[in-house]
PASEZA-511573 format. One line per 10 residues: number of its first residue (from 1); for each residue x, y, z of C-alpha. Coordinates in steps of 0.02 Angstrom, whole numbers, plus 32768, in hexadecimal, padded with zeros to 4 digits. Layout:
N
NUM> X:Y:Z  ...
! end
This chain:
95
1> 8284:8029:7FA9  82E7:80C5:7FD0  828B:8162:8007  81E6:8109:8021  816F:814C:80A5  8121:80AF:80F2  8075:80D9:8133  8052:8036:818E  8068:8029:8248  7FEB:80AA:8281
11> 7F4F:803D:8277  7F26:7F9C:82D4  7EE6:7F54:822F  7F93:7F60:81E0  7FBF:7EB0:821A  7F14:7E64:81FE  7EEE:7DDE:817F  7E40:7E06:8140  7DBC:7D7F:812D  7D63:7DC0:8093
21> 7D82:7E21:7FF4  7D01:7EA0:8030  7D6A:7EC5:80CC  7E06:7ED4:8062  7DB0:7F4E:7FEC  7D6D:7FB7:807A  7E16:7FBD:80D3  7E7F:7FE6:803C  7E0A:806D:7FFD  7E0D:80BB:80AA
31> 7ECA:80CD:809B  7EB8:814B:800B  7ECA:81E8:8078  7F6B:81A5:80C4  7FB7:817C:801B  7F82:8218:7FC0  7FCB:8287:8048  8078:8244:801F  8060:822C:7F64  8030:82E2:7F50
41> 80CF:8315:7FAD  8133:82BE:7F24  8167:8230:7F98  816A:8177:7F76  80EF:811F:7FE8  80E0:806B:801E  807B:7FF1:8086  80A9:7F4A:80D4  8032:7EC4:8116  8029:7E09:8134
51> 7F8B:7E05:80C8  7FB7:7DEB:8011  7F03:7E17:7FDF  7F1E:7EC9:801B  7FBA:7EDB:7FAF  7F62:7E97:7F15  7ED2:7F11:7F2A  7F47:7FA4:7F4A  7FA5:7F75:7EAB  7F07:7F9C:7E4A
61> 7EE1:803A:7EAD  7F8D:808F:7EAB  7F8B:80B3:7DF0  7ED9:80F8:7DFC  7F06:8167:7E8E  7FA0:81A7:7E33  7F3E:81D2:7D95  7EB8:8228:7DFC  7F40:8293:7E4C  7F98:82B3:7DA6
71> 8033:8251:7DD9  8099:81CE:7D7F  80D3:813C:7DE9  8111:808D:7DD3  80CE:800D:7E4F  8146:7F8F:7E9C  8123:7EF9:7F09  818D:7E86:7F72  818D:7E1B:800B  81FB:7DF9:80A1
81> 81F6:7D7F:8130  81F3:7DBF:81E2  81F3:7D43:8272  81B3:7CB9:81FF  8124:7D22:81B9  8120:7D5F:8106  8102:7E1B:80F9  80C7:7E59:8050  80F9:7F07:8017  80C2:7F82:7F94
91> 810C:802D:7F6E  810F:80B3:7EEA  81A1:80F8:7E88  8189:81A3:7E3A  81AA:81AB:7D7F
! end
């Protein structure tokens, strides 16, 4: 997870656990401008959240976004525990 630009932390929804798949889809698709800004600068980019659904949906979107921007990335996931709460993470690694 070296040299990853983490984009979470600037939105109040970053720590939200969404109620429905529709909300997850809307939220993750809205993150595209944030991710592509860093992907196009040849950076690795990541996102962390307590909502595992967001990570699963981003795992399907990251490869699509990379292809659309003519980039090759590998997608990595992980989790950590902070103050008793599991935080799920996803990040890209440039190939």
